[in-house]
LOMARFI-836226 format. One record per residue (C-alpha): residue number from 1; x, y negated, z negated. Coordinates in pm, 1 decimal, always signed. Layout:
+-----+----------+----------+----------+
: seq :        X :        Y :        Z :
+-----+----------+----------+----------+
: NUM :        X :        Y :        Z :
...
+-----+----------+----------+----------+
//
This chain:
+-----+----------+----------+----------+
: seq :        X :        Y :        Z :
+-----+----------+----------+----------+
:   1 :  +6699.3 :  -3244.7 :  +2731.6 :
:   2 :  +6481.4 :  -3542.8 :  +2761.3 :
:   3 :  +6398.1 :  -3632.9 :  +3183.9 :
:   4 :  +6475.7 :  -3983.7 :  +3118.9 :
:   5 :  +6804.2 :  -3927.1 :  +2920.0 :
:   6 :  +7112.5 :  -4180.4 :  +3022.0 :
:   7 :  +7442.4 :  -4169.8 :  +2829.7 :
:   8 :  +7466.7 :  -4433.0 :  +2560.1 :
:   9 :  +7858.3 :  -4475.1 :  +2612.0 :
:  10 :  +7996.4 :  -4623.7 :  +2968.1 :
:  11 :  +8098.0 :  -4380.7 :  +3222.9 :
:  12 :  +8412.2 :  -4558.6 :  +3186.9 :
:  13 :  +8505.9 :  -4430.0 :  +2827.0 :
:  14 :  +8348.7 :  -4058.6 :  +2952.1 :
:  15 :  +8550.9 :  -3960.3 :  +3211.6 :
:  16 :  +8887.4 :  -3801.7 :  +3193.5 :
:  17 :  +9149.5 :  -3969.6 :  +3303.1 :
:  18 :  +9227.4 :  -3805.6 :  +3632.6 :
:  19 :  +8919.7 :  -3746.8 :  +3725.0 :
:  20 :  +8711.1 :  -4119.4 :  +3727.8 :
:  21 :  +8324.1 :  -4077.9 :  +3793.0 :
:  22 :  +8249.9 :  -4277.3 :  +4113.4 :
:  23 :  +8254.6 :  -4614.9 :  +4158.7 :
:  24 :  +7896.5 :  -4691.6 :  +4277.9 :
:  25 :  +7760.5 :  -4529.3 :  +3966.5 :
:  26 :  +7587.1 :  -4749.7 :  +3703.6 :
:  27 :  +7786.2 :  -4707.9 :  +3359.6 :
:  28 :  +7526.9 :  -4590.4 :  +3162.0 :
:  29 :  +7452.4 :  -4251.9 :  +3384.9 :
:  30 :  +7147.3 :  -4057.7 :  +3340.8 :
:  31 :  +7221.2 :  -3730.4 :  +3250.3 :
:  32 :  +7194.8 :  -3547.1 :  +3615.2 :
:  33 :  +7511.5 :  -3771.6 :  +3711.4 :
:  34 :  +7705.9 :  -3619.5 :  +3420.7 :
:  35 :  +7632.8 :  -3281.2 :  +3519.0 :
:  36 :  +7729.8 :  -3333.7 :  +3876.1 :
:  37 :  +8050.9 :  -3499.4 :  +3746.7 :
:  38 :  +8110.4 :  -3210.3 :  +3532.7 :
:  39 :  +8084.7 :  -2951.5 :  +3829.0 :
:  40 :  +8269.4 :  -3153.4 :  +4068.9 :
:  41 :  +8558.6 :  -3140.1 :  +3825.3 :
:  42 :  +8536.8 :  -2766.3 :  +3790.3 :
:  43 :  +8588.5 :  -2736.0 :  +4190.2 :
:  44 :  +8853.5 :  -3013.3 :  +4201.8 :
:  45 :  +9047.3 :  -2827.5 :  +3974.6 :
:  46 :  +8935.5 :  -2499.1 :  +4043.9 :
:  47 :  +8837.1 :  -2381.4 :  +3690.7 :
:  48 :  +8544.5 :  -2145.3 :  +3783.5 :
:  49 :  +8778.1 :  -1854.4 :  +3794.5 :
:  50 :  +8918.8 :  -1917.4 :  +3460.4 :
:  51 :  +8593.3 :  -1942.6 :  +3278.4 :
:  52 :  +8338.3 :  -1639.0 :  +3188.1 :
:  53 :  +7961.9 :  -1809.1 :  +3198.9 :
:  54 :  +7641.5 :  -1651.9 :  +3038.6 :
:  55 :  +7855.0 :  -1545.3 :  +2723.9 :
:  56 :  +7705.5 :  -1557.7 :  +2382.0 :
:  57 :  +7999.1 :  -1539.8 :  +2101.9 :
:  58 :  +7812.7 :  -1331.2 :  +1810.3 :
:  59 :  +8154.7 :  -1353.7 :  +1558.5 :
:  60 :  +8483.8 :  -1475.8 :  +1532.6 :
:  61 :  +8713.6 :  -1295.3 :  +1291.9 :
:  62 :  +9100.6 :  -1364.5 :  +1183.0 :
:  63 :  +9272.1 :   -996.9 :  +1162.2 :
:  64 :  +9635.2 :   -930.0 :  +1112.3 :
:  65 :  +9843.9 :   -825.6 :  +1395.4 :
:  66 : +10213.6 :   -813.0 :  +1431.7 :
:  67 : +10216.0 :   -946.6 :  +1767.5 :
:  68 : +10005.0 :  -1230.2 :  +1706.4 :
:  69 : +10087.2 :  -1591.7 :  +1610.4 :
:  70 : +10275.6 :  -1570.2 :  +1235.7 :
:  71 : +10131.3 :  -1244.3 :  +1248.5 :
:  72 :  +9745.9 :  -1333.7 :  +1326.1 :
:  73 :  +9531.3 :  -1268.9 :  +1589.3 :
:  74 :  +9102.8 :  -1305.6 :  +1638.0 :
:  75 :  +8850.4 :  -1071.3 :  +1696.8 :
:  76 :  +8561.0 :  -1188.8 :  +1907.4 :
:  77 :  +8265.9 :  -1021.9 :  +1976.1 :
:  78 :  +8040.3 :  -1153.1 :  +2257.1 :
:  79 :  +7696.9 :  -1025.7 :  +2432.3 :
:  80 :  +7607.6 :  -1046.5 :  +2778.4 :
:  81 :  +7394.4 :  -1395.3 :  +2775.0 :
:  82 :  +7156.1 :  -1272.3 :  +3061.9 :
:  83 :  +7119.1 :   -873.5 :  +2979.3 :
:  84 :  +7141.8 :   -945.3 :  +2577.2 :
:  85 :  +7206.8 :   -569.8 :  +2534.7 :
:  86 :  +7602.3 :   -535.5 :  +2638.6 :
:  87 :  +7816.1 :   -634.1 :  +2347.9 :
:  88 :  +8221.0 :   -624.6 :  +2359.1 :
:  89 :  +8479.0 :   -711.1 :  +2095.1 :
:  90 :  +8822.9 :   -824.2 :  +2244.3 :
:  91 :  +9119.5 :   -929.3 :  +2082.4 :
:  92 :  +9309.3 :  -1293.4 :  +2149.1 :
:  93 :  +9587.1 :  -1459.0 :  +2017.2 :
:  94 :  +9401.6 :  -1797.3 :  +1940.1 :
:  95 :  +9058.1 :  -1966.5 :  +1947.1 :
:  96 :  +8933.5 :  -2277.4 :  +2032.4 :
:  97 :  +8560.5 :  -2352.7 :  +1867.7 :
:  98 :  +8406.9 :  -2610.5 :  +2047.9 :
:  99 :  +8013.9 :  -2502.1 :  +2017.6 :
: 100 :  +7874.1 :  -2871.7 :  +2008.2 :
: 101 :  +7635.7 :  -2996.7 :  +1791.4 :
: 102 :  +7296.6 :  -3046.1 :  +1933.9 :
: 103 :  +7122.1 :  -2711.2 :  +1909.0 :
: 104 :  +7022.4 :  -2707.7 :  +1569.9 :
: 105 :  +6752.8 :  -2939.2 :  +1481.9 :
: 106 :  +6761.2 :  -3076.1 :  +1171.5 :
: 107 :  +6465.6 :  -3108.3 :   +940.2 :
: 108 :  +6460.2 :  -3318.9 :   +632.0 :
: 109 :  +6332.4 :  -3191.4 :   +296.7 :
: 110 :  +6013.1 :  -3408.3 :   +284.2 :
: 111 :  +5775.5 :  -3290.9 :    -19.1 :
: 112 :  +5458.4 :  -3121.9 :   +108.5 :
: 113 :  +5523.0 :  -3095.2 :   +504.6 :
: 114 :  +5342.8 :  -2812.6 :   +501.4 :
: 115 :  +5040.7 :  -3032.7 :   +436.4 :
: 116 :  +5090.6 :  -3211.9 :   +781.4 :
: 117 :  +4849.1 :  -3083.0 :  +1019.5 :
: 118 :  +4889.2 :  -3243.3 :  +1321.7 :
: 119 :  +5175.2 :  -3193.0 :  +1581.9 :
: 120 :  +5525.8 :  -3134.2 :  +1431.8 :
: 121 :  +5852.6 :  -3136.7 :  +1674.2 :
: 122 :  +6194.1 :  -3219.7 :  +1671.0 :
: 123 :  +6348.6 :  -3452.6 :  +1936.6 :
: 124 :  +6505.4 :  -3137.1 :  +2057.4 :
: 125 :  +6181.2 :  -3018.4 :  +2181.2 :
: 126 :  +6090.8 :  -3358.4 :  +2355.2 :
: 127 :  +6081.5 :  -3373.4 :  +2722.3 :
: 128 :  +5883.5 :  -3661.4 :  +2867.7 :
: 129 :  +5620.7 :  -3949.3 :  +2721.2 :
: 130 :  +5321.4 :  -3805.5 :  +2934.4 :
: 131 :  +5192.7 :  -3546.1 :  +2676.6 :
: 132 :  +5191.4 :  -3845.3 :  +2396.4 :
: 133 :  +4971.0 :  -4109.8 :  +2620.9 :
: 134 :  +4730.5 :  -4266.9 :  +2365.1 :
: 135 :  +4822.9 :  -4050.0 :  +2067.5 :
: 136 :  +4930.8 :  -4208.5 :  +1741.5 :
: 137 :  +5317.7 :  -4116.5 :  +1658.5 :
: 138 :  +5497.8 :  -4128.8 :  +1347.8 :
: 139 :  +5863.0 :  -4124.3 :  +1462.7 :
: 140 :  +6115.7 :  -4022.2 :  +1173.8 :
: 141 :  +6462.4 :  -4185.6 :  +1269.3 :
: 142 :  +6601.7 :  -4499.3 :  +1425.6 :
: 143 :  +6917.9 :  -4340.7 :  +1617.0 :
: 144 :  +7007.8 :  -4357.8 :  +1956.9 :
: 145 :  +6732.9 :  -4078.0 :  +2044.5 :
: 146 :  +6462.4 :  -4233.6 :  +1832.4 :
: 147 :  +6499.3 :  -4589.5 :  +1953.4 :
: 148 :  +6527.4 :  -4437.7 :  +2334.5 :
: 149 :  +6202.8 :  -4219.8 :  +2275.6 :
: 150 :  +5997.3 :  -4482.6 :  +2073.4 :
: 151 :  +6035.2 :  -4703.8 :  +2390.4 :
: 152 :  +5953.7 :  -4445.6 :  +2617.7 :
: 153 :  +5606.9 :  -4341.4 :  +2431.8 :
: 154 :  +5507.7 :  -4690.2 :  +2446.5 :
: 155 :  +5518.7 :  -4697.4 :  +2813.1 :
: 156 :  +5205.2 :  -4436.0 :  +2799.2 :
: 157 :  +5020.0 :  -4646.8 :  +2505.1 :
: 158 :  +5081.1 :  -4431.1 :  +2241.0 :
: 159 :  +5072.2 :  -4610.5 :  +1857.3 :
: 160 :  +5420.3 :  -4557.4 :  +1737.3 :
: 161 :  +5524.1 :  -4588.0 :  +1362.6 :
: 162 :  +5923.5 :  -4626.1 :  +1374.7 :
: 163 :  +5991.3 :  -4480.6 :  +1035.7 :
: 164 :  +6349.3 :  -4525.0 :   +931.7 :
: 165 :  +6588.4 :  -4645.6 :   +600.3 :
: 166 :  +6814.5 :  -4861.0 :   +812.1 :
: 167 :  +6744.8 :  -5272.5 :   +764.1 :
: 168 :  +6447.5 :  -5351.8 :   +979.9 :
: 169 :  +6533.5 :  -5404.3 :  +1322.8 :
: 170 :  +6552.2 :  -5745.3 :  +1438.9 :
: 171 :  +6510.9 :  -5700.2 :  +1797.8 :
: 172 :  +6194.0 :  -5718.8 :  +2015.1 :
: 173 :  +6004.2 :  -5403.8 :  +2029.8 :
: 174 :  +5733.3 :  -5294.0 :  +2258.5 :
: 175 :  +5359.2 :  -5382.2 :  +2186.8 :
: 176 :  +5232.3 :  -5057.4 :  +1990.9 :
: 177 :  +5572.6 :  -5001.9 :  +1823.1 :
: 178 :  +5578.1 :  -5119.2 :  +1470.7 :
: 179 :  +5834.2 :  -5034.2 :  +1125.2 :
: 180 :  +5824.8 :  -4875.5 :   +813.8 :
: 181 :  +6069.2 :  -4717.3 :   +569.9 :
: 182 :  +6100.9 :  -4357.4 :   +570.5 :
: 183 :  +5820.5 :  -4113.6 :   +459.3 :
: 184 :  +5830.9 :  -4027.1 :    +89.5 :
: 185 :  +5566.4 :  -3766.5 :   +122.4 :
: 186 :  +5328.2 :  -3583.9 :   +242.9 :
: 187 :  +4972.6 :  -3583.5 :    +76.5 :
: 188 :  +4725.4 :  -3302.2 :    +32.9 :
: 189 :  +4544.2 :  -3423.2 :   +293.0 :
: 190 :  +4797.6 :  -3457.8 :   +560.7 :
: 191 :  +4835.6 :  -3826.4 :   +530.4 :
: 192 :  +5203.9 :  -3952.3 :   +544.9 :
: 193 :  +5285.6 :  -4188.6 :   +241.5 :
: 194 :  +5573.8 :  -4452.7 :   +332.2 :
: 195 :  +5826.3 :  -4550.2 :    +64.9 :
: 196 :  +5639.7 :  -4905.3 :    +51.5 :
: 197 :  +5311.7 :  -4717.7 :     -6.5 :
: 198 :  +5156.6 :  -4758.2 :   +299.6 :
: 199 :  +4961.8 :  -4441.3 :   +485.5 :
: 200 :  +4931.0 :  -4322.3 :   +811.2 :
: 201 :  +4765.4 :  -3970.2 :   +939.7 :
: 202 :  +4951.7 :  -4005.4 :  +1272.0 :
: 203 :  +4860.0 :  -3741.0 :  +1584.4 :
: 204 :  +5222.4 :  -3628.7 :  +1573.4 :
: 205 :  +5524.1 :  -3665.1 :  +1337.5 :
: 206 :  +5837.5 :  -3650.9 :  +1567.8 :
: 207 :  +6126.5 :  -3618.4 :  +1398.5 :
: 208 :  +6456.8 :  -3772.6 :  +1572.2 :
: 209 :  +6694.2 :  -3692.8 :  +1296.8 :
: 210 :  +6971.4 :  -3531.7 :  +1431.2 :
: 211 :  +7138.6 :  -3196.2 :  +1416.1 :
: 212 :  +7329.0 :  -2942.7 :  +1175.4 :
: 213 :  +7635.7 :  -2892.1 :  +1225.6 :
: 214 :  +7604.6 :  -2470.8 :  +1256.4 :
: 215 :  +7864.3 :  -2211.0 :  +1294.7 :
: 216 :  +7694.5 :  -1885.9 :  +1274.3 :
: 217 :  +7941.1 :  -1655.9 :  +1445.5 :
: 218 :  +8223.7 :  -1766.6 :  +1181.1 :
: 219 :  +8375.7 :  -1504.9 :   +952.3 :
: 220 :  +8360.2 :  -1622.2 :   +629.2 :
: 221 :  +8758.9 :  -1527.4 :   +565.0 :
: 222 :  +8822.8 :  -1871.7 :   +683.3 :
: 223 :  +8732.2 :  -2038.6 :   +403.8 :
: 224 :  +8539.7 :  -2323.0 :   +566.8 :
: 225 :  +8241.9 :  -2481.0 :   +424.9 :
: 226 :  +7997.7 :  -2717.7 :   +621.2 :
: 227 :  +7853.6 :  -2989.0 :   +464.9 :
: 228 :  +7644.9 :  -3348.2 :   +580.1 :
: 229 :  +7835.6 :  -3327.2 :   +885.7 :
: 230 :  +8176.5 :  -3255.5 :   +735.9 :
: 231 :  +8337.8 :  -2921.9 :   +796.0 :
: 232 :  +8666.8 :  -2849.7 :   +511.7 :
: 233 :  +8914.4 :  -2779.6 :   +471.9 :
: 234 :  +9025.6 :  -2923.8 :   +802.9 :
: 235 :  +9384.9 :  -3075.1 :   +851.8 :
: 236 :  +9296.2 :  -3395.5 :  +1032.5 :
: 237 :  +8975.8 :  -3253.5 :  +1099.0 :
: 238 :  +9099.0 :  -2997.4 :  +1366.2 :
: 239 :  +9252.1 :  -2692.2 :  +1188.7 :
: 240 :  +9206.7 :  -2484.9 :   +895.8 :
: 241 :  +9496.7 :  -2513.6 :   +665.9 :
: 242 :  +9520.6 :  -2083.8 :   +620.3 :
: 243 :  +9515.9 :  -2022.1 :   +984.9 :
: 244 :  +9694.3 :  -2306.5 :  +1185.2 :
: 245 :  +9839.7 :  -2353.0 :  +1464.6 :
: 246 :  +9612.5 :  -2030.6 :  +1590.1 :
: 247 :  +9239.1 :  -2217.8 :  +1579.2 :
: 248 :  +9113.2 :  -2506.2 :  +1654.3 :
: 249 :  +8764.6 :  -2673.1 :  +1540.3 :
: 250 :  +8645.3 :  -3011.4 :  +1748.0 :
: 251 :  +8400.8 :  -3068.0 :  +1490.1 :
: 252 :  +8364.2 :  -3446.4 :  +1441.2 :
: 253 :  +8092.3 :  -3628.7 :  +1644.3 :
: 254 :  +8299.9 :  -3847.2 :  +1906.3 :
: 255 :  +8217.3 :  -4141.5 :  +2069.4 :
: 256 :  +8462.2 :  -4090.0 :  +2379.4 :
: 257 :  +8457.0 :  -3729.9 :  +2391.0 :
: 258 :  +8634.6 :  -3701.4 :  +2711.4 :
: 259 :  +8992.5 :  -3879.0 :  +2593.7 :
: 260 :  +8900.2 :  -3729.1 :  +2206.5 :
: 261 :  +8888.9 :  -3399.1 :  +2363.8 :
: 262 :  +9247.9 :  -3439.9 :  +2565.2 :
: 263 :  +9401.9 :  -3599.2 :  +2249.7 :
: 264 :  +9264.1 :  -3275.8 :  +2060.8 :
: 265 :  +9419.0 :  -3018.4 :  +2311.7 :
: 266 :  +9751.8 :  -3199.3 :  +2330.6 :
: 267 :  +9798.3 :  -3151.6 :  +1951.4 :
: 268 :  +9675.7 :  -2809.6 :  +1947.2 :
: 269 :  +9936.0 :  -2710.5 :  +2226.9 :
: 270 : +10252.7 :  -2902.4 :  +2030.1 :
: 271 : +10121.2 :  -2707.4 :  +1724.7 :
: 272 : +10245.8 :  -2406.6 :  +1884.3 :
: 273 : +10561.7 :  -2556.8 :  +1931.8 :
: 274 : +10625.2 :  -2757.2 :  +1581.9 :
: 275 : +10468.4 :  -2634.1 :  +1264.6 :
: 276 : +10216.1 :  -2877.4 :  +1078.8 :
: 277 : +10310.0 :  -3079.7 :   +785.6 :
: 278 : +10357.9 :  -2877.0 :   +476.2 :
: 279 : +10034.3 :  -2825.9 :   +253.5 :
: 280 : +10092.3 :  -3088.3 :    +13.8 :
: 281 : +10106.8 :  -3322.9 :   +321.3 :
: 282 :  +9730.5 :  -3185.6 :   +419.9 :
: 283 :  +9603.1 :  -3189.3 :    +78.2 :
: 284 :  +9456.6 :  -3559.7 :   +136.7 :
: 285 :  +9229.3 :  -3366.0 :   +364.5 :
: 286 :  +9017.7 :  -3229.3 :    +40.4 :
: 287 :  +8918.3 :  -3575.6 :    -68.6 :
: 288 :  +8738.5 :  -3695.4 :   +232.1 :
: 289 :  +8414.8 :  -3800.9 :   +206.3 :
: 290 :  +8133.4 :  -3853.9 :   +459.5 :
: 291 :  +8066.5 :  -4230.5 :   +413.2 :
: 292 :  +7720.8 :  -4334.6 :   +574.7 :
: 293 :  +7659.9 :  -4690.9 :   +643.4 :
+-----+----------+----------+----------+
//
């Protein structure tokens, strides 16, 4: 998480309905204020006693058991996150998978990438602009983090080429930031070739290309597939068809995470009382495809 990161959605949308952000804060708050908010939320509702911190989940496996919901329970193996030596396996009636999607950086397959001899990094490892002062940088990706970091780098006199697949941005970019189409390949001499034929040999090649959806702890028995930010087959993108209602997947990328989380947890609670629709009704999910603008 970089030093100057602020939210890209207003706090009025981010907050839980029963615990709003403090009124004096701006709509787009610094990441430290988001952490303060979550800390205060935990304290206000006395949640800390119900949370086990510093714990790594190694595996999640469905098991047949008479006492479980519909004869199903879950064996979850965890490791102490501090000592990293003590592992235990416990059995639970239900599981909610909410591990997030911002820890496994996505690096696109660019032909010849191994030929690049400069600094190669992902925005996941970016912290502040000062180390890039006066350097030449090709920044791949013009999403939220890409634009944010490009602006920061320009403030320390970095020469930035913002390479992306969108239509050319019409907003006024800072001095030192120019646009280019996607990088087509890296030549043998380390030069980057863009799709329009232009060449550049930057000191830094910075990927702002997002993250993979990754669930390394899941058992293959679940029958889930991850492809292009889509986890399937899930009913309403939430529940595995083979194991409802004892499991919940918070898999989609969210624009209003707090409100959507409440809606999902409510559906999850209701699913314990009423069965999900029959299989034919849920079959529509198989036809869904991710559509990128």
